[in-house]
C-alpha positions as CSV (number, residue, x, y, z in Angstrom):
1,M,2.3,-15.5,17.5
2,M,2.2,-14.9,21.2
3,S,5.6,-13.3,21.2
4,I,4.6,-11.0,18.4
5,A,1.6,-9.9,20.3
6,F,3.6,-9.5,23.6
7,A,6.1,-7.3,21.5
8,V,3.3,-5.1,20.0
9,L,1.6,-4.6,23.5
10,A,5.0,-3.6,25.0
11,G,5.7,-1.4,22.0
12,L,2.4,0.4,22.7
13,L,3.2,1.0,26.2
14,L,6.5,2.4,25.1
15,G,5.0,4.6,22.5
16,I,2.4,6.1,25.1
17,T,5.4,6.7,27.5
18,L,7.5,8.6,24.8
19,I,4.8,10.7,23.4
20,A,4.4,12.2,26.9
21,R,7.7,13.8,26.4
22,L,6.6,15.7,23.2
23,R,6.5,19.4,24.0
24,V,2.9,20.0,22.3
25,T,-0.3,21.1,23.9
26,W,-2.7,18.7,22.3
27,W,-4.9,17.2,24.9
28,W,-4.5,13.5,23.8
29,I,-0.5,14.0,24.2
30,R,-0.9,15.7,27.6
31,V,-3.1,13.3,29.1
32,A,-0.3,10.6,28.7
33,E,1.5,12.4,31.4
34,F,-1.2,11.4,34.0
35,P,-1.2,7.6,34.3
36,R,2.6,7.0,34.8
37,V,2.0,4.7,37.8
38,Q,-0.6,2.7,35.8
39,L,1.6,2.3,32.8
40,A,4.6,1.1,35.0
41,V,2.4,-1.3,36.7
42,A,1.0,-2.4,33.2
43,A,4.5,-2.9,32.0
44,L,5.6,-5.0,34.8
45,L,2.5,-7.2,34.5
46,L,3.3,-7.6,31.0
47,A,6.8,-8.3,31.4
48,S,6.0,-11.0,33.8
49,V,3.7,-12.8,31.5
50,G,5.9,-12.2,28.5
51,G,8.8,-13.7,30.3
52,L,7.3,-17.1,30.3
53,A,7.4,-17.2,26.4
54,D,10.6,-18.4,24.8
55,A,10.3,-17.0,21.3
56,P,12.6,-14.7,19.1
57,W,10.4,-11.6,19.8
58,S,10.3,-11.8,23.6
59,W,13.6,-10.0,24.1
60,V,12.0,-7.0,22.2
61,G,8.9,-6.9,24.4
62,Q,11.0,-7.4,27.6
63,T,13.3,-4.6,26.7
64,A,10.4,-2.1,25.9
65,C,8.7,-3.2,29.2
66,L,11.9,-2.4,31.1
67,L,12.2,1.0,29.5
68,V,8.6,1.9,30.3
69,V,9.2,1.0,34.0
70,A,12.5,3.0,34.1
71,I,11.1,6.0,32.5
72,Q,7.9,6.1,34.5
73,L,9.7,5.5,37.9
74,A,12.1,8.3,37.0
75,Y,9.1,10.6,37.1
76,V,7.0,9.4,40.0
77,L,9.6,8.3,42.5
78,P,10.1,11.9,44.0
79,W,6.5,11.5,45.2
80,T,7.2,8.4,47.2
81,P,8.6,7.9,50.7
82,L,11.8,6.8,48.8
83,W,12.7,10.5,48.1
84,P,13.9,13.1,50.4
85,V,11.1,15.4,51.6
86,Q,11.0,18.9,49.9
87,V,9.2,20.7,52.7
88,K,10.7,20.2,56.2
89,K,8.8,18.7,59.1
90,A,7.5,21.4,61.4
91,Q,8.6,21.5,65.1
92,P,6.1,21.0,67.9
93,G,4.3,24.0,69.2
94,L,4.1,27.6,67.7
95,D,0.3,27.0,66.9
96,D,-0.3,30.7,66.4
97,R,2.1,30.3,63.2
98,C,0.3,27.4,61.7
99,L,-2.8,27.1,59.6
100,T,-4.8,24.3,58.4
101,L,-6.2,24.3,54.9
102,L,-8.8,21.9,53.6
103,V,-9.4,21.7,49.7
104,A,-12.3,19.8,48.2
105,N,-13.6,19.7,44.6
106,V,-17.2,18.8,45.4
107,L,-18.3,17.8,41.9
108,T,-21.4,20.1,41.1
109,P,-24.0,17.5,40.7
110,N,-23.0,15.8,43.9
111,R,-25.7,16.7,46.6
112,N,-23.9,14.8,49.6
113,A,-22.9,18.2,51.3
114,H,-23.6,16.6,54.8
115,D,-20.6,14.2,54.6
116,L,-18.3,16.9,53.5
117,I,-19.5,19.3,56.1
118,A,-19.1,16.7,58.8
119,Q,-15.4,16.3,57.9
120,I,-14.9,20.1,57.9
121,H,-16.4,20.2,61.6
122,E,-14.2,17.3,62.5
123,H,-10.9,18.6,61.5
124,R,-11.7,22.2,62.0
125,P,-9.4,23.8,59.3
126,D,-8.7,27.4,59.3
127,I,-9.5,27.7,55.6
128,V,-11.8,25.7,53.6
129,L,-11.6,25.9,49.7
130,T,-14.3,24.2,47.6
131,L,-14.3,23.9,43.8
132,E,-17.1,23.2,41.4
133,S,-19.5,24.8,44.1
134,D,-22.7,26.5,42.7
135,D,-25.6,28.2,44.4
136,W,-26.9,24.9,46.0
137,W,-23.5,24.2,47.5
138,Q,-23.2,27.8,48.7
139,A,-26.5,27.7,50.5
140,R,-25.3,24.6,52.5
141,L,-22.0,25.7,53.1
142,D,-23.1,29.2,54.2
143,D,-25.6,27.5,56.7
144,A,-22.9,25.3,58.1
145,L,-19.7,27.4,58.0
146,T,-20.5,31.1,58.2
147,Q,-20.7,31.4,62.0
148,E,-17.2,29.8,62.7
149,W,-15.6,30.6,59.3
150,P,-16.9,34.3,59.0
151,H,-14.5,35.4,56.1
152,A,-15.4,34.4,52.7
153,V,-15.3,34.7,49.1
154,R,-18.1,33.3,47.1
155,I,-18.1,32.6,43.3
156,P,-21.1,30.2,42.7
157,L,-21.2,29.1,39.1
158,D,-23.0,26.4,37.2
159,N,-20.2,25.7,34.7
160,L,-18.2,23.5,36.9
161,Y,-15.8,26.3,37.9
162,G,-17.5,27.8,40.9
163,M,-15.2,28.4,43.9
164,H,-15.8,29.2,47.7
165,L,-13.3,30.2,50.3
166,Y,-14.3,30.2,53.9
167,S,-11.9,31.4,56.7
168,R,-11.4,31.6,60.4
169,L,-8.5,34.0,59.7
170,P,-9.0,37.5,58.4
171,L,-8.7,38.0,54.7
172,V,-6.7,40.9,53.5
173,S,-8.0,42.5,50.2
174,P,-9.4,39.5,48.7
175,R,-10.3,39.6,44.9
176,V,-11.5,37.5,42.3
177,E,-9.5,37.2,39.2
178,W,-10.2,36.1,35.7
179,L,-6.6,35.3,34.7
180,I,-7.0,33.7,31.3
181,Q,-10.5,33.0,30.3
182,D,-13.6,35.1,31.4
183,D,-15.5,32.1,32.8
184,I,-12.7,30.6,34.9
185,P,-12.2,32.4,38.2
186,S,-9.4,32.5,40.6
187,I,-9.1,33.9,44.1
188,L,-6.1,36.0,45.4
189,T,-6.0,37.3,49.0
190,G,-3.9,37.9,51.9
191,V,-4.5,35.9,55.0
192,R,-3.7,37.2,58.5
193,L,-2.2,34.5,60.7
194,R,-3.0,34.4,64.5
195,C,0.6,35.6,65.1
196,G,0.0,38.7,63.1
197,D,1.9,38.0,60.1
198,E,0.3,38.2,56.6
199,I,0.8,35.7,53.8
200,R,-0.6,35.4,50.2
201,F,-3.0,32.7,49.1
202,H,-3.9,31.8,45.5
203,A,-6.7,29.5,44.8
204,L,-7.0,27.9,41.2
205,H,-9.1,25.8,39.1
206,P,-8.0,26.0,35.5
207,R,-9.6,24.3,32.6
208,P,-8.4,20.8,31.7
209,P,-7.2,19.4,28.5
210,A,-10.0,17.0,27.8
211,P,-12.8,16.2,25.1
212,G,-15.6,18.8,25.8
213,E,-13.3,21.1,27.8
214,S,-10.2,22.1,25.8
215,K,-8.5,20.5,22.9
216,E,-5.3,21.8,24.2
217,S,-3.5,22.3,27.5
218,L,-2.5,25.8,26.7
219,W,-5.1,27.6,28.9
220,R,-4.4,25.3,31.9
221,D,-0.6,25.8,31.3
222,A,-0.9,29.5,30.9
223,E,-3.0,30.2,34.0
224,L,-0.6,28.2,36.1
225,L,2.6,29.8,34.7
226,L,1.0,33.2,34.9
227,V,0.6,32.7,38.6
228,G,4.1,31.4,38.8
229,R,5.6,34.4,37.3
230,A,3.7,36.6,39.6
231,I,5.0,34.8,42.7
232,H,8.6,34.8,41.3
233,E,8.2,38.7,40.7
234,D,6.9,39.2,44.2
235,P,8.3,36.5,46.4
236,V,6.4,37.0,49.6
237,P,5.2,33.9,51.7
238,T,2.7,32.2,49.5
239,L,0.3,29.3,49.4
240,V,-1.2,28.1,46.0
241,A,-4.0,25.6,46.2
242,G,-6.7,24.1,44.1
243,D,-7.6,21.5,41.5
244,L,-5.0,22.2,38.9
245,N,-6.1,19.5,36.6
246,D,-2.6,18.5,36.1
247,V,-0.5,15.9,37.9
248,A,2.3,16.6,40.3
249,W,5.1,15.1,37.8
250,S,3.9,16.9,34.7
251,R,6.1,19.0,32.8
252,T,3.9,22.1,33.3
253,T,3.6,21.6,37.2
254,R,7.2,21.0,37.7
255,L,8.0,24.3,35.5
256,F,5.5,26.3,37.6
257,C,7.5,25.2,40.8
258,R,10.8,26.2,39.3
259,V,9.6,29.5,37.9
260,S,7.8,30.3,41.2
261,G,10.1,28.7,43.6
262,M,7.4,26.9,45.2
263,L,7.6,23.5,47.1
264,D,5.3,20.5,47.0
265,P,4.6,19.0,50.5
266,R,4.0,15.8,48.8
267,R,7.6,15.2,47.5
268,G,9.2,12.6,49.7
269,R,6.0,11.7,51.5
270,G,3.6,10.0,48.9
271,M,1.3,10.8,45.9
272,F,-1.9,11.5,48.2
273,S,-3.9,11.0,44.9
274,T,-7.3,12.9,45.1
275,F,-8.7,11.7,41.7
276,H,-10.6,9.5,40.7
277,A,-12.4,8.7,44.0
278,R,-14.5,5.8,42.5
279,Y,-11.8,4.0,40.5
280,P,-8.6,3.1,42.5
281,F,-6.7,2.1,39.5
282,L,-7.5,5.3,37.7
283,R,-6.2,7.5,40.6
284,W,-3.6,10.4,40.5
285,P,-2.9,13.6,42.4
286,L,-5.0,16.5,40.8
287,D,-5.6,18.6,43.9
288,H,-2.5,20.5,45.0
289,I,-1.2,22.7,47.9
290,F,2.1,24.4,47.1
291,T,4.1,26.5,49.6
292,S,7.0,29.0,49.4
293,E,10.0,28.2,51.3
294,H,8.7,30.1,54.3
295,F,6.7,27.2,55.7
296,T,7.1,23.9,57.3
297,L,4.7,20.9,57.3
298,R,3.0,19.6,60.2
299,E,0.3,17.3,58.5
300,L,-0.7,16.3,55.2
301,K,-3.5,13.7,54.6
302,R,-6.2,12.7,52.2
303,L,-9.8,12.6,53.8
304,N,-12.7,10.4,53.1
305,G,-14.8,10.5,50.0
306,F,-18.1,12.3,50.1
307,G,-19.8,11.4,46.7
308,S,-17.4,13.6,44.6
309,D,-15.1,12.0,42.0
310,H,-12.3,13.9,44.2
311,F,-11.3,13.2,47.6
312,P,-10.6,16.3,50.0
313,I,-7.1,17.1,50.9
314,L,-5.8,18.5,54.4
315,T,-2.7,20.0,55.2
316,T,-1.3,22.0,58.3
317,L,1.6,24.3,57.4
318,C,3.5,26.5,59.8
319,F,5.0,29.8,58.9
320,R,8.6,29.6,59.8
321,P,10.6,32.0,57.7
322,A,13.7,31.5,59.7
323,R,13.9,28.0,58.5
324,A,13.7,28.8,54.8
325,D,17.3,28.1,54.0
326,E,16.7,24.5,55.0
327,H,14.9,23.9,52.0
328,D,16.2,23.1,48.6
329,T,14.1,25.7,46.7
330,P,13.7,24.9,43.0
331,E,15.1,27.4,40.5
332,A,14.3,28.0,36.8
333,E,16.8,28.7,34.1
334,Q,16.4,31.9,32.1
335,G,15.2,30.0,29.1
336,E,12.3,28.3,31.4
337,H,11.4,31.9,32.5
338,R,11.0,32.9,28.9
339,E,8.9,29.8,28.2
340,A,6.5,30.5,31.0
341,L,6.2,34.3,29.9
342,E,5.6,33.1,26.2
343,T,2.9,30.3,27.3
344,A,1.0,32.9,29.5
345,R,1.0,35.4,26.5
346,E,0.0,32.8,24.1
347,G,-2.9,31.6,26.3
348,K,-4.3,35.1,26.7
349,V,-4.0,35.7,22.9
350,Q,-5.7,32.5,22.1
351,E,-8.7,33.3,24.5
352,Q,-9.1,36.7,22.9
353,Q,-9.4,35.0,19.5
354,E,-12.0,32.5,20.5
C-alpha cells in the first residue's frame, strides 16, 4: 500500500512538471512554471523516502521522481553559479559610464516606507523604480527623494499597479504608456548617463495570471512580448526592469529575451529570488532587470525586506558598447518572432473585447 501511495505522489509531481510544458495560457497551467526548484526538492525528498520501500511499485515512483528532478534542473540550472554568466563582469573604474538601479514592489497596503527609504539612502542608486505605489507612497517618496532624485515619473494608482520612477540622471522624453490594458501603466524614457550617452529604459508591471487577476497569462505575455518586439525593431542600448509576474525560466520570459536580444544578469550568478519575502520555501525570481548587450555588470544583489511581499533588488550596470561582442546574445527564430507578434495582437484584441 505504501509503495502505491509513493508511486501516486511521484506521478502527481511528474504530472505538474509536464503540464507546465503545454502551450496554453490558462493560469492554473502557467503557474506550474513557477515552483520548479520546489518541485525538484519535493521529488528528491520523496525519492529518498520511497527508496526505503522494497515493493513492486517502488521503481515506478523512483523513475518518476528522477524524471521530475532532471526536467526541473534543466530549466533552473542556468540561474545558478554552475552556468556560464550571460552578462560579463564590468572592469574597474569608468564610473561615469555606470548606473545603479533599485527596483522595489512596495505592496500597496504596506506602510513601512521608512525601511525602504533607508535602504535607498544607504545604497544611493541613480534610479529608483517602485511598483504598487499609490498616493500614500508617493507622498513619502517625494518627501525623501525629490531633492537628490529630482527627475521623476509619478503614476499613483490604488489598483496595485501604481508606478514611480525617481532618477538622479536626466530623463529624456519620458512618457507613460498603456500597452495592453488601460489600467496597467508602463514607463518608457531615455536616460542621460554622466558620460553624456543616452540609453533607453522600460519599466513594466503586467497583470499576473492568477485568481482574481486574470484567468489567463495572455495579457502578461502580450505586454512583455510587445516590448520585446519594440526593442528588436530599434536595438539601441536598453534596460528593462520591473515586476514581470513571471519567473526567469518561463517560456514567455525566455522568448522575450530571444525576441529582444536582451540579457539576464542573473544567469550564471544565482536566482536572487525576490518573492515571496515572508515564505522562504515559496520563493522565486519575479522582479527582473534585463540589459542589452551594451552593458556589463558590476553588482547585483537582493536587499533586505521592508514589509512588502517582495524584496528589493539592486544592480549596477556599466555602459560598455565596445564589449558587446563578448556576450552570447540570444536570437529568436522567424517562427518565434511570428509567435511574439501574434501574442501581442491577441492580447490587444482580447482587451478590447472585455
